[in-house]
RODO-2510 file (C-alpha; in nm, 4 decimals, decimal comma):
residues 435
     n   res          X          Y          Z
     1     m    -5,3161   -18,5163     7,9799
     2     l    -5,6812   -18,4095     7,9764
     3     v    -5,7588   -18,6326     8,2736
     4     a    -5,4676   -18,4984     8,4668
     5     s    -5,5775   -18,1439     8,3788
     6     f    -5,9293   -18,2088     8,5125
     7     l    -5,7881   -18,3577     8,8323
     8     g    -5,5525   -18,0680     8,8775
     9     l    -5,8178   -17,8031     8,8114
    10     f    -6,0678   -17,9451     9,0545
    11     a    -5,8029   -18,0400     9,3123
    12     g    -5,6656   -17,6888     9,2924
    13     l    -6,0074   -17,5284     9,3335
    14     a    -6,1020   -17,7622     9,6191
    15     l    -5,7723   -17,7002     9,7935
    16     l    -5,8115   -17,3256     9,7584
    17     v    -6,1565   -17,3438     9,9174
    18     v    -6,0352   -17,5663    10,2049
    19     l    -5,7266   -17,3532    10,2758
    20     t    -5,9398   -17,0350    10,2725
    21     m    -6,1938   -17,1933    10,5113
    22     r    -5,9138   -17,2927    10,7461
    23     g    -5,7788   -16,9382    10,7617
    24     v    -5,4629   -16,9788    10,5497
    25     n    -5,3523   -16,6582    10,3891
    26     i    -5,5351   -16,6247    10,0583
    27     i    -5,2283   -16,5005     9,8726
    28     i    -5,0179   -16,8020     9,9700
    29     s    -5,3145   -17,0338     9,9042
    30     a    -5,3845   -16,8886     9,5547
    31     v    -5,0224   -16,9100     9,4467
    32     l    -4,9828   -17,2731     9,5629
    33     c    -5,3116   -17,3811     9,4041
    34     a    -5,2318   -17,1988     9,0786
    35     m    -4,8980   -17,3896     9,0647
    36     l    -5,0794   -17,7174     9,1209
    37     v    -5,3238   -17,6430     8,8391
    38     a    -5,0423   -17,5432     8,6011
    39     v    -4,8279   -17,8493     8,6758
    40     c    -5,1148   -18,0996     8,6379
    41     s    -5,2159   -17,9370     8,3019
    42     g    -4,8599   -17,9546     8,1675
    43     l    -4,8310   -17,5717     8,1450
    44     p    -4,4746   -17,4267     8,1645
    45     l    -4,4568   -17,3188     8,5291
    46     d    -4,2563   -17,0019     8,4691
    47     d    -4,4915   -16,8864     8,1912
    48     a    -4,8039   -16,9746     8,3961
    49     m    -4,6926   -16,7979     8,7126
    50     l    -4,4673   -16,5142     8,5945
    51     d    -4,6751   -16,4212     8,2923
    52     s    -5,0401   -16,5356     8,3216
    53     y    -5,0757   -16,5279     8,7038
    54     m    -4,8979   -16,1926     8,7398
    55     a    -5,0903   -16,0442     8,4453
    56     g    -5,4126   -16,1250     8,6230
    57     f    -5,2783   -16,0019     8,9565
    58     t    -5,1361   -15,6725     8,8320
    59     g    -5,4229   -15,6061     8,5929
    60     f    -5,6751   -15,5960     8,8776
    61     f    -5,4378   -15,3946     9,0989
    62     t    -5,3789   -15,1325     8,8273
    63     t    -5,7496   -15,0883     8,7607
    64     w    -5,8930   -15,0875     9,1113
    65     f    -5,6313   -14,9986     9,3740
    66     p    -5,6866   -14,6199     9,3571
    67     a    -6,0618   -14,6559     9,4107
    68     i    -6,0164   -14,9140     9,6853
    69     l    -5,7568   -14,6947     9,8626
    70     l    -5,9868   -14,3959     9,8726
    71     g    -6,2818   -14,6165     9,9751
    72     a    -6,0831   -14,7647    10,2658
    73     i    -5,9760   -14,4208    10,3848
    74     f    -6,3362   -14,3027    10,3537
    75     g    -6,4602   -14,5915    10,5683
    76     q    -6,1939   -14,5235    10,8279
    77     l    -6,2968   -14,1552    10,8316
    78     m    -6,6610   -14,2462    10,8867
    79     d    -6,5564   -14,4662    11,1801
    80     d    -6,2975   -14,2447    11,3480
    81     s    -6,5114   -13,9318    11,3220
    82     g    -6,8234   -14,0816    11,4803
    83     a    -7,0202   -14,0345    11,1579
    84     a    -7,0901   -14,4045    11,1358
    85     k    -7,2264   -14,4024    11,4884
    86     a    -7,4531   -14,1084    11,4056
    87     i    -7,5969   -14,2851    11,0985
    88     a    -7,6420   -14,6065    11,2928
    89     r    -7,8201   -14,4190    11,5708
    90     q    -8,0582   -14,2477    11,3257
    91     s    -8,1221   -14,5759    11,1403
    92     s    -8,2209   -14,7368    11,4709
    93     r    -8,4754   -14,4554    11,5220
    94     w    -8,6104   -14,4938    11,1696
    95     f    -8,6236   -14,8733    11,1428
    96     g    -8,5998   -14,9893    11,5035
    97     e    -8,3185   -15,1902    11,6490
    98     k    -8,4758   -15,5186    11,5472
    99     r    -8,4431   -15,4180    11,1789
   100     a    -8,0668   -15,3762    11,1953
   101     i    -8,0178   -15,6526    10,9397
   102     m    -8,2348   -15,4891    10,6736
   103     a    -8,0773   -15,1515    10,7494
   104     v    -7,7330   -15,3005    10,6675
   105     v    -7,8594   -15,4750    10,3555
   106     g    -8,0376   -15,1575    10,2451
   107     a    -7,7339   -14,9354    10,2975
   108     s    -7,5133   -15,1770    10,0985
   109     a    -7,7669   -15,2032     9,8230
   110     i    -7,8207   -14,8277     9,7908
   111     l    -7,4485   -14,7606     9,7568
   112     t    -7,3975   -15,0491     9,5153
   113     y    -7,6896   -14,9535     9,2997
   114     g    -7,5601   -14,5989     9,3140
   115     g    -7,2567   -14,7275     9,1220
   116     v    -7,0079   -14,7430     9,4088
   117     s    -6,7512   -15,0243     9,3902
   118     v    -6,8335   -15,3149     9,6214
   119     f    -6,4959   -15,2672     9,7954
   120     v    -6,5767   -14,9058     9,8713
   121     v    -6,9215   -15,0214     9,9931
   122     g    -6,7627   -15,2700    10,2312
   123     f    -6,5334   -15,0272    10,3994
   124     s    -6,8025   -14,7565    10,4118
   125     v    -7,0849   -14,9675    10,5541
   126     y    -6,9003   -15,1790    10,8073
   127     p    -6,8647   -14,9073    11,0695
   128     i    -7,2412   -14,8380    11,0426
   129     a    -7,3205   -15,2110    11,0568
   130     f    -7,1035   -15,2530    11,3638
   131     e    -7,2949   -14,9909    11,5567
   132     l    -7,6353   -15,1190    11,4401
   133     f    -7,5609   -15,4773    11,5388
   134     k    -7,4079   -15,3642    11,8675
   135     n    -7,7162   -15,1603    11,9560
   136     a    -7,9484   -15,4522    11,8666
   137     n    -7,7136   -15,7027    12,0432
   138     l    -7,7127   -15,9279    11,7332
   139     p    -7,4180   -16,1646    11,6687
   140     h    -7,1294   -15,9887    11,5019
   141     r    -7,0576   -16,2899    11,2746
   142     f    -7,3656   -16,2132    11,0644
   143     i    -7,2426   -15,8700    10,9562
   144     p    -7,0375   -16,0050    10,6593
   145     g    -7,3406   -16,2023    10,5352
   146     a    -7,5684   -15,8955    10,5434
   147     m    -7,3047   -15,6779    10,3731
   148     v    -7,2137   -15,9305    10,1027
   149     f    -7,5805   -16,0028    10,0323
   150     g    -7,6736   -15,6333    10,0045
   151     s    -7,3812   -15,5425     9,7804
   152     i    -7,3453   -15,8320     9,5338
   153     s    -7,6336   -16,0813     9,5287
   154     f    -7,9117   -15,8849     9,3617
   155     t    -7,7881   -15,5274     9,3195
   156     m    -7,5022   -15,6023     9,0790
   157     t    -7,7027   -15,8345     8,8570
   158     s    -8,0438   -15,6642     8,8390
   159     p    -8,1796   -15,4469     8,5539
   160     g    -8,0491   -15,0922     8,5631
   161     s    -7,7514   -15,1646     8,7923
   162     p    -7,4426   -14,9606     8,7052
   163     e    -7,2123   -15,2315     8,8354
   164     v    -6,9664   -15,3892     8,5886
   165     q    -7,1375   -15,7311     8,6161
   166     n    -7,4442   -15,5768     8,4533
   167     l    -7,2420   -15,3709     8,1983
   168     i    -7,0155   -15,6391     8,0607
   169     p    -7,2997   -15,8248     7,8840
   170     t    -7,3995   -15,5049     7,7045
   171     e    -7,0738   -15,5190     7,5134
   172     h    -7,1339   -15,8676     7,3872
   173     f    -7,5086   -15,8813     7,3275
   174     g    -7,5663   -15,5237     7,2073
   175     t    -7,8126   -15,4573     7,4893
   176     t    -7,8664   -15,1888     7,7545
   177     a    -7,8317   -15,2073     8,1331
   178     v    -8,2035   -15,2650     8,1701
   179     a    -8,2100   -15,5698     7,9426
   180     g    -8,4147   -15,8703     8,0519
   181     g    -8,7456   -15,6902     8,1054
   182     v    -8,9964   -15,7826     8,3713
   183     i    -8,8472   -16,1264     8,4333
   184     g    -8,5203   -15,9620     8,5311
   185     v    -8,6997   -15,7402     8,7858
   186     i    -8,8933   -16,0413     8,9240
   187     c    -8,5678   -16,2365     8,9690
   188     a    -8,4043   -15,9427     9,1534
   189     l    -8,6994   -15,9044     9,3901
   190     t    -8,7079   -16,2764     9,4520
   191     i    -8,3385   -16,2822     9,5493
   192     l    -8,3988   -15,9891     9,7825
   193     v    -8,6975   -16,1460     9,9554
   194     l    -8,5528   -16,4968     9,9870
   195     g    -8,2057   -16,3807    10,0897
   196     a    -8,3368   -16,1383    10,3509
   197     w    -8,5635   -16,4069    10,4939
   198     a    -8,2754   -16,6531    10,5118
   199     i    -8,0399   -16,4130    10,6879
   200     r    -8,3074   -16,3162    10,9453
   201     r    -8,3867   -16,6856    11,0044
   202     c    -8,0154   -16,7616    11,0697
   203     v    -7,9787   -16,4687    11,3051
   204     r    -8,3007   -16,5534    11,4918
   205     r    -8,1784   -16,9112    11,5468
   206     a    -7,8455   -16,7834    11,6805
   207     v    -8,0074   -16,5375    11,9167
   208     n    -8,2510   -16,8021    12,0460
   209     a    -7,9477   -17,0208    12,1107
   210     g    -7,8048   -16,7490    12,3355
   211     e    -7,5601   -16,5724    12,1037
   212     t    -7,4921   -16,2016    12,1584
   213     f    -7,2925   -15,9281    11,9789
   214     d    -6,9458   -16,0524    12,0953
   215     p    -6,7178   -15,9287    11,8132
   216     p    -6,3653   -16,0753    11,7673
   217     a    -6,0883   -15,9066    11,9604
   218     a    -5,9491   -15,7417    11,6437
   219     a    -6,2790   -15,5701    11,5747
   220     r    -6,3363   -15,4336    11,9239
   221     q    -6,1295   -15,1286    11,8548
   222     h    -6,4526   -14,9706    11,7247
   223     d    -6,6225   -15,0109    12,0597
   224     r    -6,5355   -14,6770    12,2100
   225     d    -6,6657   -14,3310    12,2993
   226     d    -6,6331   -14,0845    12,0127
   227     g    -6,7042   -13,7712    12,2208
   228     a    -6,9489   -13,5116    12,0997
   229     p    -7,2064   -13,6613    11,8655
   230     v    -7,1966   -13,5833    11,4940
   231     p    -7,5192   -13,4319    11,3477
   232     t    -7,6998   -13,6797    11,1256
   233     w    -7,7076   -13,4416    10,8298
   234     a    -7,3300   -13,4003    10,8537
   235     a    -7,2750   -13,7707    10,8717
   236     l    -7,4943   -13,8410    10,5676
   237     l    -7,3621   -13,5575    10,3493
   238     p    -7,0337   -13,7287    10,2425
   239     l    -7,2282   -14,0426    10,1475
   240     l    -7,4757   -13,8407     9,9430
   241     v    -7,1940   -13,6593     9,7692
   242     l    -7,0289   -13,9941     9,6963
   243     v    -7,3367   -14,1583     9,5384
   244     g    -7,4708   -13,8449     9,3725
   245     g    -7,1356   -13,7303     9,2416
   246     f    -7,0559   -14,0667     9,0926
   247     n    -7,3838   -14,0923     8,9059
   248     l    -7,3725   -13,7311     8,7900
   249     l    -7,0265   -13,7706     8,6468
   250     s    -7,0535   -14,1205     8,5011
   251     l    -7,4153   -14,1329     8,3818
   252     a    -7,5027   -13,7690     8,3089
   253     l    -7,1708   -13,6316     8,1960
   254     g    -7,0255   -13,9470     8,0424
   255     v    -6,7065   -13,9575     8,2530
   256     r    -6,5460   -14,3030     8,2684
   257     p    -6,6784   -14,4976     8,5748
   258     v    -6,3407   -14,5387     8,7479
   259     e    -6,2502   -14,1726     8,6982
   260     a    -6,5957   -14,0617     8,8184
   261     l    -6,5594   -14,2818     9,1293
   262     l    -6,2158   -14,1335     9,2091
   263     v    -6,3482   -13,7784     9,1767
   264     a    -6,6567   -13,8470     9,3874
   265     m    -6,4509   -14,0309     9,6510
   266     g    -6,2000   -13,7457     9,6638
   267     a    -6,4786   -13,4880     9,7079
   268     s    -6,6367   -13,6961     9,9848
   269     l    -6,3092   -13,7250    10,1691
   270     v    -6,2404   -13,3505    10,1474
   271     l    -6,5938   -13,2767    10,2692
   272     g    -6,5665   -13,5359    10,5416
   273     f    -6,2421   -13,3975    10,6818
   274     a    -6,3871   -13,0465    10,6651
   275     l    -6,7022   -13,1448    10,8528
   276     f    -6,5410   -13,3739    11,1137
   277     h    -6,2238   -13,1831    11,1931
   278     r    -6,3269   -13,1259    11,5470
   279     h    -6,3773   -13,4962    11,6056
   280     l    -6,0537   -13,6167    11,4424
   281     h    -5,7441   -13,5870    11,6566
   282     q    -5,5374   -13,8368    11,4670
   283     r    -5,5767   -13,7645    11,0931
   284     v    -5,2498   -13,9396    11,0114
   285     r    -5,3751   -14,2557    11,1849
   286     t    -5,6966   -14,2416    10,9807
   287     l    -5,5079   -14,2128    10,6507
   288     g    -5,2537   -14,4821    10,7520
   289     a    -5,5183   -14,7350    10,8698
   290     g    -5,7202   -14,6825    10,5558
   291     a    -5,4134   -14,7398    10,3371
   292     d    -5,3280   -15,0582    10,5230
   293     n    -5,6824   -15,1862    10,4791
   294     a    -5,6724   -15,1052    10,1046
   295     l    -5,3502   -15,2948    10,0474
   296     v    -5,4868   -15,6045    10,2184
   297     a    -5,8183   -15,5929    10,0310
   298     t    -5,6567   -15,5395     9,6926
   299     a    -5,3942   -15,8045     9,7366
   300     n    -5,6578   -16,0662     9,8486
   301     t    -5,8589   -16,0127     9,5322
   302     c    -5,5573   -15,9923     9,3009
   303     a    -5,4400   -16,3291     9,4286
   304     v    -5,7656   -16,4985     9,3284
   305     v    -5,7886   -16,3221     8,9927
   306     g    -5,4374   -16,4528     8,9234
   307     f    -5,5532   -16,8076     9,0059
   308     g    -5,8442   -16,7703     8,7648
   309     a    -5,6071   -16,6485     8,4906
   310     v    -5,3978   -16,9647     8,5205
   311     a    -5,7063   -17,1894     8,5375
   312     a    -5,8451   -17,0388     8,2130
   313     l    -5,5370   -17,1644     8,0243
   314     t    -5,5883   -17,5332     8,1094
   315     p    -5,7256   -17,7944     7,8670
   316     a    -5,9804   -17,8943     8,1316
   317     f    -6,1200   -17,5407     8,1458
   318     k    -6,1527   -17,5248     7,7668
   319     e    -6,3255   -17,8668     7,7609
   320     i    -6,5753   -17,7614     8,0246
   321     v    -6,6672   -17,4601     7,8111
   322     a    -6,7021   -17,6793     7,5014
   323     v    -6,9312   -17,9276     7,6732
   324     l    -7,1596   -17,6639     7,8281
   325     t    -7,2049   -17,4811     7,4952
   326     d    -7,3200   -17,8014     7,3233
   327     l    -7,6359   -17,8905     7,5136
   328     p    -7,9096   -17,9347     7,2468
   329     g    -8,2481   -17,7963     7,3504
   330     l    -8,1060   -17,6431     7,6662
   331     e    -7,9400   -17,3380     7,5229
   332     y    -8,0297   -17,0939     7,8028
   333     a    -7,9417   -17,3549     8,0622
   334     g    -7,6074   -17,4185     7,8897
   335     l    -7,5249   -17,0462     7,8976
   336     a    -7,6209   -17,0218     8,2598
   337     m    -7,4136   -17,3206     8,3655
   338     a    -7,1127   -17,2114     8,1638
   339     v    -7,1034   -16,8639     8,3101
   340     t    -7,1674   -16,9771     8,6694
   341     v    -6,9051   -17,2547     8,6512
   342     i    -6,6446   -17,0173     8,5062
   343     a    -6,7260   -16,7531     8,7671
   344     g    -6,6924   -17,0193     9,0384
   345     i    -6,3533   -17,1409     8,9124
   346     t    -6,2126   -16,7905     8,8795
   347     g    -6,3689   -16,6731     9,2078
   348     s    -6,4926   -16,3575     9,0408
   349     a    -6,8208   -16,2503     8,8824
   350     s    -6,6629   -15,9896     8,6571
   351     g    -6,3644   -16,2114     8,5873
   352     g    -6,5939   -16,5023     8,4956
   353     l    -6,7998   -16,2816     8,2591
   354     g    -6,4805   -16,1381     8,1091
   355     i    -6,3529   -16,4870     8,0262
   356     a    -6,6838   -16,6473     7,9300
   357     l    -6,8719   -16,4026     7,7161
   358     p    -6,6144   -16,3395     7,4448
   359     i    -6,6312   -16,7172     7,3854
   360     l    -6,9971   -16,7838     7,4539
   361     a    -7,1807   -16,4786     7,3121
   362     p    -7,1060   -16,5477     6,9435
   363     i    -7,2014   -16,9128     6,9837
   364     y    -7,5403   -16,8483     7,1461
   365     q    -7,6239   -16,5507     6,9262
   366     g    -7,5738   -16,7847     6,6319
   367     m    -7,8548   -17,0003     6,7781
   368     g    -8,1009   -16,7088     6,7435
   369     l    -8,1654   -16,6655     7,1182
   370     d    -8,2985   -16,3390     7,2601
   371     n    -8,0134   -16,0993     7,3449
   372     g    -8,2002   -15,9463     7,6404
   373     a    -8,2609   -16,2854     7,7943
   374     m    -7,9019   -16,3885     7,7424
   375     h    -7,7793   -16,0629     7,9025
   376     r    -7,9882   -16,1121     8,2114
   377     i    -7,9125   -16,4828     8,2440
   378     s    -7,5383   -16,4126     8,2109
   379     a    -7,5498   -16,1385     8,4765
   380     l    -7,7496   -16,3560     8,7159
   381     a    -7,5213   -16,6573     8,6533
   382     s    -7,2162   -16,4507     8,7417
   383     g    -7,3540   -16,3830     9,0882
   384     g    -7,3883   -16,7426     9,2242
   385     l    -7,0837   -16,9660     9,2489
   386     d    -6,8536   -16,6641     9,2288
   387     s    -6,9184   -16,6156     9,6028
   388     l    -6,7460   -16,9393     9,7035
   389     p    -6,5048   -16,8999     9,9979
   390     h    -6,2122   -16,7971     9,7778
   391     n    -6,3919   -16,4999     9,6238
   392     g    -6,1746   -16,1922     9,6683
   393     y    -6,4568   -15,9684     9,7949
   394     v    -6,5844   -16,2372    10,0300
   395     v    -6,2329   -16,2916    10,1748
   396     t    -6,1799   -15,9169    10,2084
   397     t    -6,5160   -15,8584    10,3757
   398     i    -6,4911   -16,1381    10,6226
   399     r    -6,1226   -16,1109    10,7140
   400     a    -5,9889   -15,7653    10,6256
   401     i    -6,3008   -15,5527    10,6962
   402     c    -6,4976   -15,7379    10,9626
   403     k    -6,2031   -15,9244    11,1213
   404     e    -6,4117   -16,2436    11,1265
   405     t    -6,3262   -16,6010    11,0254
   406     h    -6,4789   -16,8090    10,7487
   407     q    -6,5900   -17,0707    10,9967
   408     r    -6,8029   -16,8174    11,1830
   409     a    -6,9244   -16,5950    10,9033
   410     y    -6,9216   -16,7874    10,5711
   411     p    -7,2247   -17,0152    10,6194
   412     t    -7,4635   -16,7206    10,6059
   413     v    -7,2795   -16,5759    10,3046
   414     f    -7,3181   -16,9139    10,1272
   415     i    -7,6954   -16,9320    10,1910
   416     a    -7,7755   -16,5727    10,0954
   417     s    -7,5236   -16,5146     9,8131
   418     v    -7,4646   -16,8595     9,6619
   419     l    -7,7645   -17,0804     9,7319
   420     v    -8,0439   -16,8273     9,6867
   421     p    -7,9085   -16,6645     9,3602
   422     s    -7,8472   -17,0123     9,2218
   423     v    -8,2112   -17,1130     9,2824
   424     v    -8,3360   -16,7903     9,1232
   425     l    -8,1004   -16,8526     8,8280
   426     v    -8,2854   -17,1796     8,7618
   427     m    -8,6143   -16,9909     8,7818
   428     a    -8,4866   -16,7292     8,5336
   429     v    -8,3765   -16,9998     8,2844
   430     v    -8,7252   -17,1606     8,3060
   431     l    -8,9086   -16,8278     8,2626
   432     y    -8,6987   -16,7095     7,9701
   433     t    -8,7314   -17,0516     7,8028
   434     l    -9,1103   -17,0487     7,8335
   435     v    -9,1643   -16,6912     7,7190
***
């Protein structure tokens, strides 16, 4: 049975990746692959799918749909009003058109490090990225890579980040969000430098080969005249209220993060509609398009979280955890491999940490390892293999937000958000082991 469970787990994961890369709907793919995993592991199919799968699916929906809904409407507002165009135009003046890539990475990183959910970041930044890449005539297919890299590769795992991937370890190791010290900062900066270099290199090669902006047909709706230009200060004000309001409420006043995000998003929307009323002739369309985007984004991620919930029940999954936690002399390496493998199987950094750390933290704390080092290694490990093609945020960014395909857009995502963080994770393990 154990052999069959291993075959089913890896076949299910491989099939999920292949189907996603070929453009098959992620919800259908995740359900079919979860069924395959359950059957091969001898799990009762009705319990696995109706209880475990749906518990994972609905759990994510219940927690994050309100924030994703407001974020999607906010992004649509920024686009329809011309505010995104105004910010892109000003960014081009500040950084130059040739620095469009770093402007997108920087905008994503600032919002993420400000505590804004990555899904909200995706919908908010894309309209700005579209205009920046169009002005610089850079291939549209690299926008998802720049957005994903800026929002999840180093910002969510670095010291001080308010993202959940940096907060979950604090609950299990008794640490703070800045745990990991100087090594953690060095690792974050290394990911930033290497990833940015890799994306620019990929874009340069494509441009030299003759590629131009050329967005997919579904994305060309943004390529239009928005009428009278929006002042830059008015375009930036809702974003500043969003980031500042979230941090004030959640960090200074102690309001729960999700509630703080909802209040900040609501305030930004009210302010945005008040500022841009002259430029919006179809408010109902803005609200409706944002709601449609939110449903697609949430359902994509819920489907993968459900797959991970079923995978976590299998004997193969439990055996993998047992093996990785029993590597004598390689304790930090074992922790890193366990978290990154679990995050890869579940297709979620936060989901991987949520499954792994309740099991792993007591084991490694019993070995007398440094809690700060374990915190930072766990956070870094969650941000590598989690970004495989079936990751909910990756699917949402590529397909729902940017209207791209995995074949065109995912190679850059893999290099910047899987390969680079994985290399830096090895560096972190070595440094923490030597110190």
